[in-house]
N, C-alpha and C positions, 0 to 999 in steps of 0.2 A: 568842482567835484567835492562831494561831502567827505570830510575827513573823520567825522564821528560816526558811530554806528547808526544804521538805519533802524529807527524804532517808532516811526510815526509821531503822533502827538502824545507826549508823556506828561502826566499831571505834575505841576510845579507848586503852585500855591493858589491863594484866592485873593482877588483884589479887595481891598478894604480891611477892616479890623475884625470881621467875624471869624469864628473858628473854621478851619478847613478840615472837614471830616471825609472828603472824597466819597460822599454817599453816592451809591449807584441806584438807578431806577430801571424798572423793566419796561421794555417796549416790544410789541410783537414783530416777528419777521414772517413775511408771507411764505407759505410752503412753496418750494421750488424757486425762490428768489435766486436769480442767476449770476450774482456777483459775489465773490468771496469777500468777507470782512475780516480784518485782523485787528488785534489789540492795538489801539492807537489810531484807527481810521475815523475821520469825521463822518457823522451820519445825520440824516434828515428823515422826516416823516413824509410819506407819500400815500395818500388815501388810507391813513391810519396804520401803515406798516413801515418798518424801518428799512432804509436803503442807504448806501454810501452817498455822502454829499459830493457835489461837483462844484467847480470853482465859481459858477454863476448861481449857486444855491442861495436863495433867500430862506431865512428861518432854519438854519442848522439847529439840531436839537442837542448835540453834544458829541462825545467821543466814545466809540465802541470799546467795551472792556471785556467782552466775552458773551457766551450764549449758553443756554440750557434748553434741552429738548429731549424727546423720546425717539430713539432710532427705530428702524423697521423691525427689529427683534424685540421691541418693548423695553430696551435698556435705557436708563437715564444717561444723558451725555452732558457733561460740563466741559466747555472748551474755550480757548482763547481765540478760536477761529471759526467762522461760519463758512463751511465749504459751499461753493457755488452750486445751485440747483438741488440742494438737499430737500427731500420731500418728508415733511412731518407736519402734524397738525397743531403742535403746541410750542413752537420755538419762541423763546423770550430772550431778547438781547439785554445785556446789562450795560447801561450807558451812564457815563458821568455827564449829567445834564445841568449842572450848576452854571448859570449864565456868568457868574463872576470867576469861574475857574480859569486859571492860566496854565499853559502847557509849554514844555520845552520841545524844540524841534531842530533838526539840522538843516542848514541851507545847502543848496547844490553848488554854491560858489562862495567866494570870499564874502564875509559879512562886515568887512572893515568900513565900508561906506554906508551901511544900513543905519537908518535913523528911527528912533521911536516914533510910532504913528504911521509908518509906512505900511501899505497893504500889499500883500503878495498872494499869488496863486500857489497851490500845492501841486506837486507832481505825484499822482496816485498810481497804484498798480496792485497786482496780486500779492497778497501777504506772503511772507516767508513761510514755507511749508514746515520747516523744522522747528521754528520758534513760535509761529502763530502771530508774529509781530507785523504791523503795518510797515510798508516801505515808503510811506509818504515823506517827501522832503519839501522844504520851502523853495520855491522857484526864484531864487535870487538872480540867476542868469537871465531870466525873462524880464527883469525890471519890475518896478512898482506898477500896480494896476489900480483902477477905480474900485471903490468898495464893492460895487455890484459884480465885479469880475474876479474877486479874490475870496479866499476863505479865511485868511488870518491877518491880524494886525500886530505889528511888532511892538512889544512893551520895552524890551531892552536886548542888547547883545550880551550873552552870557559868557561866551568864550570864543575869541577870534581864531584860536589855533584849531579848534574842532568845528568851527562855523556854527556854533550852537546859539539859538535865539530863544527868548521867552515870548510867547505869542498868546493872543486871545482870539476866539472865533469872531469874525467880523459881524455877521448878522445872525443873532441867536433868537430862536423862537420865543424864549422866555425873558428876553431883555428888551426894554423899550429902546430901539435903535434910532428913534426920533429923527 
């Protein structure tokens, strides 16, 4: 059971020696897309539009950091959450899409036996309505999985008392996964 707060994937640092500026890029969300997205959810592109990534996703594009769009009254909206089935013609998601970005995430069980390089699935769900944060957690209790069946690879254990890990997306659209 997670002992740290559920916050999805949170930016940590960047692999390598380049500066880490946490730059965000915009990607369209299809009007009426039926799954809520919260700050910290992993995302992918499907037919040119952003959707939440699944554990068998090839080519994740990054992590959702918010959205901007015009509501039905013509007002601009800037939010940490994409409400499922929102109808708008101009939704643009803000995504941390750097293939070298690392993230901190909480495991759903003890991380004492987790080893760098292990691949795990994420347990995904509807974002927290009050905070707009993802509730994604690393599925430690489900055991390690093949890279094609998981979303994250462990870089290191950050804190065993809160079950916190540093991870990287396994299969990133902009990285040669060779």
